[in-house]
Structures are given as structure tokens and as C-alpha cells.
OpenMM code with the backbone's topology and positions (N, CA, C; nanometers):
from openmm import Vec3, app, unit

residues = "MET VAL VAL LEU THR ILE SER LYS LYS THR GLY ARG LEU ILE LYS THR PRO ASP ILE ILE SER ARG ALA PHE ILE TYR LEU ASP ASN SER GLU GLU LEU ILE GLY LYS ILE ARG HIS TYR LEU ARG ALA LYS THR ASP HIS GLY VAL ALA THR GLU ALA ASP ILE LYS THR ALA LYS GLU GLU ILE LYS GLU ASP VAL THR HIS ILE LEU TYR ASP ALA THR GLY HIS THR PRO ILE VAL ILE PRO VAL ILE ASN LYS VAL".split()
positions = [
    Vec3(-1.6676, -1.0214, -0.4576),
    Vec3(-1.5297, -1.0486, -0.4251),
    Vec3(-1.4479, -0.9269, -0.4661),
    Vec3(-1.3522, -0.8906, -0.3825),
    Vec3(-1.2621, -0.7798, -0.4077),
    Vec3(-1.1218, -0.8388, -0.4172),
    Vec3(-1.0552, -0.8203, -0.5318),
    Vec3(-0.9234, -0.8773, -0.5528),
    Vec3(-0.8217, -0.7650, -0.5681),
    Vec3(-0.7230, -0.7645, -0.4786),
    Vec3(-0.6163, -0.6654, -0.4828),
    Vec3(-0.4853, -0.7359, -0.5152),
    Vec3(-0.4070, -0.6786, -0.6052),
    Vec3(-0.2752, -0.7318, -0.6372),
    Vec3(-0.1735, -0.6285, -0.5911),
    Vec3(-0.0911, -0.6683, -0.4935),
    Vec3(0.0055, -0.5751, -0.4367),
    Vec3(0.1481, -0.6254, -0.4571),
    Vec3(0.2412, -0.5334, -0.4502),
    Vec3(0.3824, -0.5647, -0.4646),
    Vec3(0.4365, -0.6210, -0.3328),
    Vec3(0.5190, -0.7263, -0.3416),
    Vec3(0.5822, -0.7816, -0.2209),
    Vec3(0.6782, -0.6807, -0.1588),
    Vec3(0.7457, -0.6030, -0.2433),
    Vec3(0.8480, -0.5102, -0.1947),
    Vec3(0.7883, -0.3863, -0.1292),
    Vec3(0.6898, -0.3250, -0.1959),
    Vec3(0.6373, -0.1979, -0.1465),
    Vec3(0.5064, -0.2114, -0.0707),
    Vec3(0.4318, -0.3174, -0.0963),
    Vec3(0.3013, -0.3344, -0.0336),
    Vec3(0.1941, -0.2473, -0.0962),
    Vec3(0.2234, -0.1887, -0.2115),
    Vec3(0.1271, -0.1011, -0.2794),
    Vec3(0.0625, -0.1721, -0.3979),
    Vec3(-0.0516, -0.1195, -0.4402),
    Vec3(-0.1238, -0.1773, -0.5524),
    Vec3(-0.0391, -0.1763, -0.6792),
    Vec3(-0.0453, -0.2863, -0.7536),
    Vec3(0.0231, -0.2953, -0.8819),
    Vec3(-0.0737, -0.2604, -0.9949),
    Vec3(-0.1998, -0.2994, -0.9788),
    Vec3(-0.3003, -0.2715, -1.0813),
    Vec3(-0.4320, -0.2330, -1.0153),
    Vec3(-0.5250, -0.1915, -1.0962),
    Vec3(-0.6566, -0.1510, -1.0470),
    Vec3(-0.7242, -0.2680, -0.9764),
    Vec3(-0.7849, -0.2431, -0.8611),
    Vec3(-0.8551, -0.3510, -0.7902),
    Vec3(-0.9675, -0.4100, -0.8760),
    Vec3(-0.9813, -0.5412, -0.8718),
    Vec3(-1.0888, -0.6097, -0.9435),
    Vec3(-1.2056, -0.6301, -0.8483),
    Vec3(-1.3247, -0.6013, -0.8979),
    Vec3(-1.4460, -0.6217, -0.8189),
    Vec3(-1.5334, -0.7179, -0.8973),
    Vec3(-1.5636, -0.8308, -0.8355),
    Vec3(-1.6422, -0.9354, -0.9005),
    Vec3(-1.7746, -0.9460, -0.8274),
    Vec3(-1.8835, -0.9336, -0.9026),
    Vec3(-2.0160, -0.9394, -0.8418),
    Vec3(-2.0953, -1.0523, -0.9068),
    Vec3(-2.1568, -1.1306, -0.8250),
    Vec3(-2.2428, -1.2393, -0.8734),
    Vec3(-2.3849, -1.2128, -0.8272),
    Vec3(-2.4626, -1.1498, -0.9123),
    Vec3(-2.6069, -1.1271, -0.8924),
    Vec3(-2.6405, -1.0344, -0.7756),
    Vec3(-2.5435, -0.9601, -0.7247),
    Vec3(-2.5764, -0.8623, -0.6210),
    Vec3(-2.6010, -0.7268, -0.6853),
    Vec3(-2.5031, -0.6810, -0.7617),
    Vec3(-2.5218, -0.5621, -0.8442),
    Vec3(-2.4757, -0.5977, -0.9848),
    Vec3(-2.5332, -0.5331, -1.0827),
    Vec3(-2.4910, -0.5542, -1.2197),
    Vec3(-2.3858, -0.4494, -1.2523),
    Vec3(-2.2662, -0.4950, -1.2857),
    Vec3(-2.1536, -0.4054, -1.3036),
    Vec3(-2.1761, -0.3048, -1.4160),
    Vec3(-2.2526, -0.3415, -1.5182),
    Vec3(-2.2785, -0.2507, -1.6295),
    Vec3(-2.3570, -0.1277, -1.5846),
    Vec3(-2.4473, -0.1444, -1.4897),
    Vec3(-2.5346, -0.0355, -1.4454),
    Vec3(-2.4829, 0.0355, -1.3206),
    Vec3(-2.3715, -0.0067, -1.2667),
    Vec3(-2.3251, 0.0455, -1.1382),
    Vec3(-2.1836, 0.1007, -1.1449),
    Vec3(-2.1505, 0.1676, -1.2541),
    Vec3(-2.0142, 0.2174, -1.2720),
    Vec3(-1.9746, 0.3166, -1.1632),
    Vec3(-2.0666, 0.4026, -1.1212),
    Vec3(-2.0366, 0.5015, -1.0177),
    Vec3(-2.0074, 0.4330, -0.8837),
    Vec3(-2.0870, 0.3334, -0.8486),
    Vec3(-2.0670, 0.2600, -0.7236),
    Vec3(-1.9352, 0.1828, -0.7264),
    Vec3(-1.9053, 0.1184, -0.8367),
    Vec3(-1.7794, 0.0450, -0.8515),
    Vec3(-1.6614, 0.1417, -0.8422),
    Vec3(-1.6751, 0.2595, -0.9029),
    Vec3(-1.5702, 0.3606, -0.8949),
    Vec3(-1.5470, 0.4063, -0.7521),
    Vec3(-1.6541, 0.4210, -0.6767),
    Vec3(-1.6444, 0.4615, -0.5357),
    Vec3(-1.5696, 0.3551, -0.4541),
    Vec3(-1.6001, 0.2284, -0.4803),
    Vec3(-1.5333, 0.1192, -0.4089),
    Vec3(-1.3858, 0.1139, -0.4475),
    Vec3(-1.3541, 0.1287, -0.5763),
    Vec3(-1.2142, 0.1269, -0.6206),
    Vec3(-1.1360, 0.2435, -0.5592),
    Vec3(-1.1985, 0.3594, -0.5519),
    Vec3(-1.1329, 0.4754, -0.4912),
    Vec3(-1.1016, 0.4464, -0.3440),
    Vec3(-1.1976, 0.3887, -0.2735),
    Vec3(-1.1760, 0.3518, -0.1331),
    Vec3(-1.0589, 0.2533, -0.1216),
    Vec3(-1.0542, 0.1532, -0.2091),
    Vec3(-0.9493, 0.0514, -0.2029),
    Vec3(-0.8122, 0.1114, -0.2310),
    Vec3(-0.8047, 0.2034, -0.3270),
    Vec3(-0.6762, 0.2698, -0.3553),
    Vec3(-0.6295, 0.3498, -0.2330),
    Vec3(-0.7219, 0.4229, -0.1723),
    Vec3(-0.6876, 0.5028, -0.0542),
    Vec3(-0.6451, 0.4118, 0.0617),
    Vec3(-0.7127, 0.2992, 0.0761),
    Vec3(-0.6845, 0.2060, 0.1854),
    Vec3(-0.5436, 0.1469, 0.1735),
    Vec3(-0.5001, 0.1198, 0.0516),
    Vec3(-0.3698, 0.0560, 0.0311),
    Vec3(-0.2614, 0.1560, -0.0062),
    Vec3(-0.2926, 0.2845, -0.0028),
    Vec3(-0.1968, 0.3871, -0.0415),
    Vec3(-0.0734, 0.3875, 0.0478),
    Vec3(-0.0908, 0.3593, 0.1753),
    Vec3(0.0221, 0.3578, 0.2691),
    Vec3(0.1031, 0.2288, 0.2603),
    Vec3(0.0501, 0.1295, 0.1904),
    Vec3(0.1191, 0.0015, 0.1741),
    Vec3(0.0681, -0.1035, 0.2703),
    Vec3(0.0656, -0.2270, 0.2240),
    Vec3(0.0229, -0.3425, 0.3038),
    Vec3(0.1348, -0.4445, 0.2898),
    Vec3(0.2322, -0.4392, 0.3800),
    Vec3(0.3532, -0.5181, 0.3617),
    Vec3(0.3556, -0.6476, 0.4421),
    Vec3(0.3220, -0.6408, 0.5693),
    Vec3(0.3355, -0.7589, 0.6546),
    Vec3(0.2070, -0.8411, 0.6553),
    Vec3(0.2183, -0.9631, 0.7032),
    Vec3(0.1005, -1.0507, 0.7123),
    Vec3(-0.0038, -0.9928, 0.8076),
    Vec3(0.0410, -0.9288, 0.9148),
    Vec3(-0.0532, -0.8653, 1.0090),
    Vec3(-0.1266, -0.7509, 0.9402),
    Vec3(-0.0539, -0.6730, 0.8580),
    Vec3(-0.1181, -0.5649, 0.7815),
    Vec3(-0.2230, -0.6207, 0.6862),
    Vec3(-0.1907, -0.7316, 0.6222),
    Vec3(-0.2832, -0.7924, 0.5267),
    Vec3(-0.4091, -0.8409, 0.5982),
    Vec3(-0.3921, -0.9060, 0.7114),
    Vec3(-0.5075, -0.9560, 0.7874),
    Vec3(-0.5974, -0.8404, 0.8311),
    Vec3(-0.5367, -0.7360, 0.8848),
    Vec3(-0.6126, -0.6185, 0.9280),
    Vec3(-0.6820, -0.5523, 0.8094),
    Vec3(-0.6099, -0.5382, 0.6984),
    Vec3(-0.6665, -0.4753, 0.5784),
    Vec3(-0.7865, -0.5542, 0.5274),
    Vec3(-0.7771, -0.6866, 0.5266),
    Vec3(-0.8887, -0.7695, 0.4808),
    Vec3(-1.0132, -0.7478, 0.5664),
    Vec3(-0.9942, -0.7436, 0.6972),
    Vec3(-1.1084, -0.7242, 0.7873),
    Vec3(-1.1720, -0.5864, 0.7660),
    Vec3(-1.0875, -0.4836, 0.7540),
    Vec3(-1.1395, -0.3481, 0.7345),
    Vec3(-1.2064, -0.3324, 0.5979),
    Vec3(-1.1472, -0.3908, 0.4941),
    Vec3(-1.2059, -0.3846, 0.3602),
    Vec3(-1.3414, -0.4529, 0.3600),
    Vec3(-1.3504, -0.5688, 0.4232),
    Vec3(-1.4767, -0.6416, 0.4285),
    Vec3(-1.5861, -0.5566, 0.4925),
    Vec3(-1.5559, -0.4976, 0.6075),
    Vec3(-1.6564, -0.4157, 0.6770),
    Vec3(-1.6914, -0.2899, 0.5995),
    Vec3(-1.5904, -0.2186, 0.5504),
    Vec3(-1.6143, -0.0912, 0.4838),
    Vec3(-1.6867, -0.1074, 0.3506),
    Vec3(-1.6473, -0.2069, 0.2717),
    Vec3(-1.7155, -0.2293, 0.1426),
    Vec3(-1.8587, -0.2767, 0.1673),
    Vec3(-1.8793, -0.3568, 0.2701),
    Vec3(-2.0145, -0.3984, 0.3067),
    Vec3(-2.1004, -0.2760, 0.3367),
    Vec3(-2.0463, -0.1810, 0.4132),
    Vec3(-2.1216, -0.0591, 0.4467),
    Vec3(-2.1495, 0.0256, 0.3224),
    Vec3(-2.0502, 0.0379, 0.2346),
    Vec3(-2.0690, 0.1159, 0.1112),
    Vec3(-2.1813, 0.0553, 0.0282),
    Vec3(-2.1790, -0.0757, 0.0111),
    Vec3(-2.2814, -0.1427, -0.0704),
    Vec3(-2.4177, -0.1394, -0.0024),
    Vec3(-2.4205, -0.1545, 0.1290),
    Vec3(-2.5489, -0.1497, 0.1999),
    Vec3(-2.6116, -0.0113, 0.1876),
    Vec3(-2.5305, 0.0922, 0.2041),
    Vec3(-2.5815, 0.2289, 0.1925),
    Vec3(-2.6370, 0.2563, 0.0523),
    Vec3(-2.5752, 0.1979, -0.0503),
    Vec3(-2.6173, 0.2224, -0.1886),
    Vec3(-2.7373, 0.1378, -0.2301),
    Vec3(-2.7489, 0.0162, -0.1745),
    Vec3(-2.8511, -0.0769, -0.2240),
    Vec3(-2.9577, -0.1134, -0.1207),
    Vec3(-2.9258, -0.1011, 0.0072),
    Vec3(-3.0190, -0.1432, 0.1108),
    Vec3(-3.0144, -0.2926, 0.1386),
    Vec3(-2.9186, -0.3607, 0.0765),
    Vec3(-2.9022, -0.5051, 0.0964),
    Vec3(-2.7624, -0.5324, 0.1515),
    Vec3(-2.7503, -0.6370, 0.2327),
    Vec3(-2.6214, -0.6733, 0.2901),
    Vec3(-2.5542, -0.7785, 0.2027),
    Vec3(-2.4398, -0.7441, 0.1438),
    Vec3(-2.3693, -0.8386, 0.0565),
    Vec3(-2.2728, -0.9268, 0.1358),
    Vec3(-2.2235, -1.0278, 0.0705),
    Vec3(-2.1115, -1.1066, 0.1225),
    Vec3(-1.9890, -1.0550, 0.0489),
    Vec3(-1.8969, -0.9983, 0.1240),
    Vec3(-1.7755, -0.9416, 0.0651),
    Vec3(-1.6587, -1.0306, 0.1020),
    Vec3(-1.5850, -1.0747, 0.0008),
    Vec3(-1.4688, -1.1596, 0.0220),
    Vec3(-1.3466, -1.0859, -0.0328),
    Vec3(-1.2628, -1.0317, 0.0557),
    Vec3(-1.1414, -0.9650, 0.0077),
    Vec3(-1.0292, -1.0676, -0.0149),
    Vec3(-0.9626, -1.0548, -0.1289),
    Vec3(-0.8486, -1.1412, -0.1634),
    Vec3(-0.7309, -1.0495, -0.1940),
    Vec3(-0.6194, -1.0713, -0.1259),
    Vec3(-0.5005, -0.9909, -0.1496),
    Vec3(-0.3894, -1.0823, -0.1989),
    Vec3(-0.3458, -1.0585, -0.3221),
    Vec3(-0.2386, -1.1367, -0.3834),
    Vec3(-0.1092, -1.0556, -0.3799),
    Vec3(-0.0029, -1.1163, -0.3267),
    Vec3(0.1274, -1.0505, -0.3257),
    Vec3(0.2095, -1.1050, -0.4415),
    Vec3(0.2549, -1.0121, -0.5279),
    Vec3(0.3316, -1.0521, -0.6459),
    Vec3(0.4684, -0.9885, -0.6409),
] * unit.nanometer
topology = app.Topology()
chain = topology.addChain("A")
for resn in residues:
    res = topology.addResidue(resn, chain)
    for name in ("N", "CA", "C"):
        topology.addAtom(name, app.Element.getBySymbol(name[0]), res)
């Protein structure tokens, strides 16, 4: 699961994206991979995600792109669930 917390006003990230893994990768041993995913997420939301259409599109793109990043690193296809919270 990928959890992003964004500002209602600016549509930009408020805090570092949270990545939750359940038995797919062990977060303790995969700091470089997690860093790569967080970097991608920061770049993806750098322009802002303000409208509901932007959020829907961002979720679909995040799901596909993070799936590809994880598949390339592990050779396994994960289930990626993007969650975007507007605060």
C-alpha cells in the first residue's frame, strides 16, 4: 500500500509517502528500493494533485508505475493500492 498525504490547498505532499508492505518485501532489507519508490512518488506529486480527476489519474499511474518498479526489482508482481489523503 502506498499512502500519500497531500494539502487540499496546494495539492502537494505534506509528509514523506508511507509504503506499507505485507510479506512482499521486507522493509528492513529493502531501504534502497523503498527510497526509489519514495523518490518516484515525490516527483509524481511535485506538480500538485488538486482536483478529483487529478487524484484518480495519479492513483492509476502510481499503481502501474510502482508495480513496474517492484517487478523489475523482485521479479514478482505485487498488488499495489495507492491511497491519497487530502488534509
